[in-house]
DRENLUMTOR-773252 format. One record per atom (N, C-alpha, C): residue number from 1; atom name; y, z, x. Coordinates in nm, 3 decimals. Layout:
DRENLUMTOR-773252
> NUM	CA	Y	Z	X .
...
end
This chain:
DRENLUMTOR-773252
> 1	N	13.144	11.285	11.596 .
> 1	CA	13.062	11.195	11.643 .
> 1	C	12.935	11.265	11.764 .
> 2	N	12.955	11.364	11.832 .
> 2	CA	12.875	11.433	11.910 .
> 2	C	12.789	11.426	11.851 .
> 3	N	12.808	11.568	11.760 .
> 3	CA	12.611	11.603	11.702 .
> 3	C	12.739	11.698	11.594 .
> 4	N	12.636	11.776	11.528 .
> 4	CA	12.614	11.890	11.450 .
> 4	C	12.616	12.026	11.430 .
> 5	N	12.627	12.123	11.354 .
> 5	CA	12.607	12.226	11.325 .
> 5	C	12.578	12.326	11.183 .
> 6	N	12.441	12.321	11.165 .
> 6	CA	12.431	12.411	11.043 .
> 6	C	12.379	12.545	11.071 .
> 7	N	12.389	12.596	10.941 .
> 7	CA	12.310	12.733	10.905 .
> 7	C	12.186	12.697	10.825 .
> 8	N	12.097	12.813	10.880 .
> 8	CA	11.944	12.842	10.826 .
> 8	C	11.922	12.933	10.835 .
> 9	N	11.820	12.973	10.658 .
> 9	CA	11.757	13.122	10.693 .
> 9	C	11.630	13.083	10.784 .
> 10	N	11.554	13.188	10.844 .
> 10	CA	11.415	13.179	10.866 .
> 10	C	11.398	13.242	11.067 .
> 11	N	11.225	13.263	11.046 .
> 11	CA	11.208	13.287	11.148 .
> 11	C	11.223	13.168	11.300 .
> 12	N	11.153	13.073	11.181 .
> 12	CA	11.132	12.970	11.337 .
> 12	C	11.235	12.871	11.385 .
> 13	N	11.268	12.815	11.519 .
> 13	CA	11.358	12.736	11.470 .
> 13	C	11.334	12.610	11.451 .
> 14	N	11.417	12.459	11.490 .
> 14	CA	11.410	12.374	11.435 .
> 14	C	11.294	12.300	11.462 .
> 15	N	11.247	12.248	11.409 .
> 15	CA	11.044	12.148	11.450 .
> 15	C	11.153	12.069	11.616 .
> 16	N	11.008	12.002	11.661 .
> 16	CA	11.102	11.997	11.812 .
> 16	C	11.050	11.817	11.798 .
> 17	N	11.112	11.780	11.646 .
> 17	CA	11.147	11.651	11.648 .
> 17	C	11.266	11.632	11.743 .
> 18	N	11.246	11.455	11.715 .
> 18	CA	11.424	11.420	11.831 .
> 18	C	11.460	11.287	11.750 .
> 19	N	11.439	11.285	11.599 .
> 19	CA	11.523	11.236	11.514 .
> 19	C	11.532	11.333	11.377 .
> 20	N	11.647	11.273	11.323 .
> 20	CA	11.680	11.372	11.201 .
> 20	C	11.706	11.214	11.109 .
> 21	N	11.729	11.232	10.931 .
> 21	CA	11.773	11.165	10.894 .
> 21	C	11.945	11.256	10.812 .
> 22	N	12.046	11.223	10.772 .
> 22	CA	12.120	11.281	10.680 .
> 22	C	12.154	11.226	10.565 .
> 23	N	12.151	11.276	10.456 .
> 23	CA	12.183	11.196	10.337 .
> 23	C	12.259	11.241	10.220 .
> 24	N	12.295	11.260	10.115 .
> 24	CA	12.362	11.331	10.033 .
> 24	C	12.296	11.269	9.919 .
> 25	N	12.263	11.407	9.864 .
> 25	CA	12.207	11.386	9.732 .
> 25	C	12.345	11.326	9.660 .
> 26	N	12.298	11.244	9.546 .
> 26	CA	12.341	11.230	9.397 .
> 26	C	12.490	11.087	9.526 .
> 27	N	12.448	11.043	9.629 .
> 27	CA	12.598	11.023	9.690 .
> 27	C	12.505	10.879	9.742 .
> 28	N	12.572	10.763	9.803 .
> 28	CA	12.486	10.649	9.803 .
> 28	C	12.521	10.663	9.969 .
> 29	N	12.471	10.733	10.005 .
> 29	CA	12.511	10.779	10.222 .
> 29	C	12.362	10.861	10.251 .
> 30	N	12.292	10.774	10.319 .
> 30	CA	12.177	10.734	10.409 .
> 30	C	12.133	10.728	10.559 .
> 31	N	12.168	10.814	10.623 .
> 31	CA	12.160	10.758	10.788 .
> 31	C	12.036	10.808	10.858 .
> 32	N	11.908	10.736	10.897 .
> 32	CA	11.794	10.761	10.933 .
> 32	C	11.817	10.706	11.070 .
> 33	N	11.687	10.831	11.141 .
> 33	CA	11.657	10.811	11.250 .
> 33	C	11.724	10.845	11.363 .
> 34	N	11.803	10.950	11.342 .
> 34	CA	11.945	10.960	11.457 .
> 34	C	11.857	11.075	11.549 .
> 35	N	11.855	11.025	11.645 .
> 35	CA	11.841	11.045	11.760 .
> 35	C	11.909	11.211	11.795 .
> 36	N	11.859	11.343	11.842 .
> 36	CA	11.906	11.444	11.901 .
> 36	C	11.842	11.508	11.991 .
> 37	N	11.911	11.636	12.039 .
> 37	CA	11.827	11.710	12.111 .
> 37	C	11.940	11.839	12.028 .
> 38	N	11.847	11.955	12.051 .
> 38	CA	11.860	12.090	11.988 .
> 38	C	11.978	12.164	12.104 .
> 39	N	12.107	12.207	12.091 .
> 39	CA	12.137	12.251	12.190 .
> 39	C	12.191	12.381	12.241 .
> 40	N	12.153	12.470	12.047 .
> 40	CA	12.193	12.585	12.072 .
> 40	C	12.095	12.673	11.893 .
> 41	N	12.044	12.772	11.916 .
> 41	CA	12.001	12.791	11.824 .
> 41	C	11.973	12.963	11.808 .
> 42	N	12.069	13.029	11.729 .
> 42	CA	12.116	13.154	11.761 .
> 42	C	12.126	13.269	11.623 .
> 43	N	12.095	13.350	11.620 .
> 43	CA	12.086	13.500	11.526 .
> 43	C	12.245	13.492	11.537 .
> 44	N	12.319	13.522	11.377 .
> 44	CA	12.504	13.493	11.343 .
> 44	C	12.468	13.601	11.306 .
> 45	N	12.533	13.708	11.295 .
> 45	CA	12.597	13.865	11.251 .
> 45	C	12.646	13.812	11.071 .
> 46	N	12.721	13.670	11.085 .
> 46	CA	12.808	13.680	10.933 .
> 46	C	12.698	13.638	10.816 .
> 47	N	12.676	13.676	10.754 .
> 47	CA	12.582	13.668	10.687 .
> 47	C	12.660	13.693	10.525 .
> 48	N	12.720	13.555	10.464 .
> 48	CA	12.821	13.598	10.349 .
> 48	C	12.700	13.603	10.221 .
> 49	N	12.556	13.587	10.196 .
> 49	CA	12.527	13.552	10.128 .
> 49	C	12.410	13.634	10.093 .
> 50	N	12.356	13.678	10.194 .
> 50	CA	12.189	13.738	10.228 .
> 50	C	12.203	13.843	10.281 .
> 51	N	12.155	13.906	10.254 .
> 51	CA	12.065	14.030	10.406 .
> 51	C	12.008	13.985	10.483 .
> 52	N	11.946	13.881	10.468 .
> 52	CA	11.869	13.804	10.580 .
> 52	C	11.939	13.768	10.680 .
> 53	N	11.842	13.759	10.779 .
> 53	CA	11.921	13.675	10.935 .
> 53	C	11.925	13.582	10.884 .
> 54	N	12.097	13.491	10.933 .
> 54	CA	12.121	13.391	10.939 .
> 54	C	12.095	13.296	11.104 .
> 55	N	12.075	13.160	11.104 .
> 55	CA	12.063	13.139	11.237 .
> 55	C	12.163	12.996	11.196 .
> 56	N	12.206	12.980	11.328 .
> 56	CA	12.285	12.851	11.376 .
> 56	C	12.247	12.783	11.451 .
> 57	N	12.207	12.675	11.419 .
> 57	CA	12.129	12.516	11.541 .
> 57	C	12.269	12.439	11.540 .
> 58	N	12.279	12.377	11.656 .
> 58	CA	12.359	12.287	11.733 .
> 58	C	12.260	12.178	11.754 .
> 59	N	12.312	12.021	11.707 .
> 59	CA	12.224	11.950	11.809 .
> 59	C	12.325	11.835	11.808 .
> 60	N	12.330	11.753	11.947 .
> 60	CA	12.401	11.684	11.976 .
> 60	C	12.289	11.530	12.012 .
> 61	N	12.367	11.418	11.970 .
> 61	CA	12.347	11.330	11.903 .
> 61	C	12.308	11.269	12.032 .
> 62	N	12.183	11.149	12.043 .
> 62	CA	12.175	11.091	12.136 .
> 62	C	12.203	10.934	12.147 .
> 63	N	12.157	10.886	12.207 .
> 63	CA	12.215	10.734	12.142 .
> 63	C	12.187	10.658	12.003 .
> 64	N	12.342	10.681	11.964 .
> 64	CA	12.337	10.579	11.860 .
> 64	C	12.340	10.475	11.871 .
> 65	N	12.309	10.404	11.792 .
> 65	CA	12.302	10.262	11.755 .
> 65	C	12.448	10.176	11.634 .
> 66	N	12.526	10.038	11.666 .
> 66	CA	12.604	10.066	11.661 .
> 66	C	12.616	10.123	11.534 .
> 67	N	12.494	10.044	11.406 .
> 67	CA	12.534	10.041	11.303 .
> 67	C	12.546	10.244	11.289 .
> 68	N	12.465	10.283	11.346 .
> 68	CA	12.458	10.487	11.322 .
> 68	C	12.602	10.440	11.367 .
> 69	N	12.665	10.418	11.440 .
> 69	CA	12.796	10.506	11.487 .
> 69	C	12.869	10.429	11.383 .
> 70	N	12.871	10.327	11.325 .
> 70	CA	12.943	10.318	11.230 .
> 70	C	12.978	10.372	11.085 .
> 71	N	12.832	10.380	11.053 .
> 71	CA	12.811	10.480	10.967 .
> 71	C	12.835	10.639	10.915 .
> 72	N	12.800	10.686	11.045 .
> 72	CA	12.905	10.857	11.092 .
> 72	C	13.016	10.846	11.074 .
> 73	N	13.135	10.731	11.150 .
> 73	CA	13.221	10.725	11.126 .
> 73	C	13.231	10.705	10.985 .
> 74	N	13.211	10.627	10.889 .
> 74	CA	13.268	10.651	10.730 .
> 74	C	13.250	10.767	10.709 .
> 75	N	13.126	10.834	10.724 .
> 75	CA	13.073	10.968	10.613 .
> 75	C	13.190	11.097	10.711 .
> 76	N	13.206	11.100	10.838 .
> 76	CA	13.329	11.222	10.864 .
> 76	C	13.449	11.130	10.793 .
> 77	N	13.499	11.049	10.798 .
> 77	CA	13.651	10.980	10.699 .
> 77	C	13.629	11.038	10.560 .
> 78	N	13.533	11.049	10.499 .
> 78	CA	13.489	11.028	10.381 .
> 78	C	13.407	11.202	10.308 .
> 79	N	13.394	11.271	10.460 .
> 79	CA	13.346	11.405	10.389 .
> 79	C	13.363	11.455	10.456 .
> 80	N	13.483	11.480	10.480 .
> 80	CA	13.490	11.604	10.599 .
> 80	C	13.641	11.637	10.631 .
> 81	N	13.726	11.737	10.582 .
> 81	CA	13.812	11.805	10.560 .
> 81	C	13.903	11.801	10.667 .
> 82	N	13.846	11.839	10.816 .
> 82	CA	13.947	11.807	10.954 .
> 82	C	13.850	11.813	11.074 .
> 83	N	13.859	11.814	11.170 .
> 83	CA	13.824	11.826	11.339 .
> 83	C	13.817	11.968	11.336 .
> 84	N	13.681	12.016	11.392 .
> 84	CA	13.628	12.134	11.467 .
> 84	C	13.700	12.091	11.547 .
> 85	N	13.686	12.263	11.618 .
> 85	CA	13.727	12.319	11.744 .
> 85	C	13.608	12.381	11.807 .
> 86	N	13.621	12.394	11.917 .
> 86	CA	13.501	12.471	11.989 .
> 86	C	13.561	12.600	11.992 .
> 87	N	13.528	12.734	11.993 .
> 87	CA	13.578	12.834	12.023 .
> 87	C	13.605	12.886	12.154 .
> 88	N	13.714	12.962	12.170 .
> 88	CA	13.717	12.981	12.339 .
> 88	C	13.653	13.081	12.337 .
end
């Protein structure tokens, strides 16, 4: 509920935007204008599908509306397989 992480290819980091949209293609789910702050952005050595550098970006959500919290809770309950645990 507090944020998300994703992997991407590219030399530039995420834009300096402060809101993002989360949607699923082919599904009826669209969460828009989610406030966030980038908390991590680094190159990883884990590149299973490519020889290019892969980067990992971690985002922390800002003040979500009650509707956004409800929609995010629904997304997590229906589209994930477990709780993420930070590495020690």
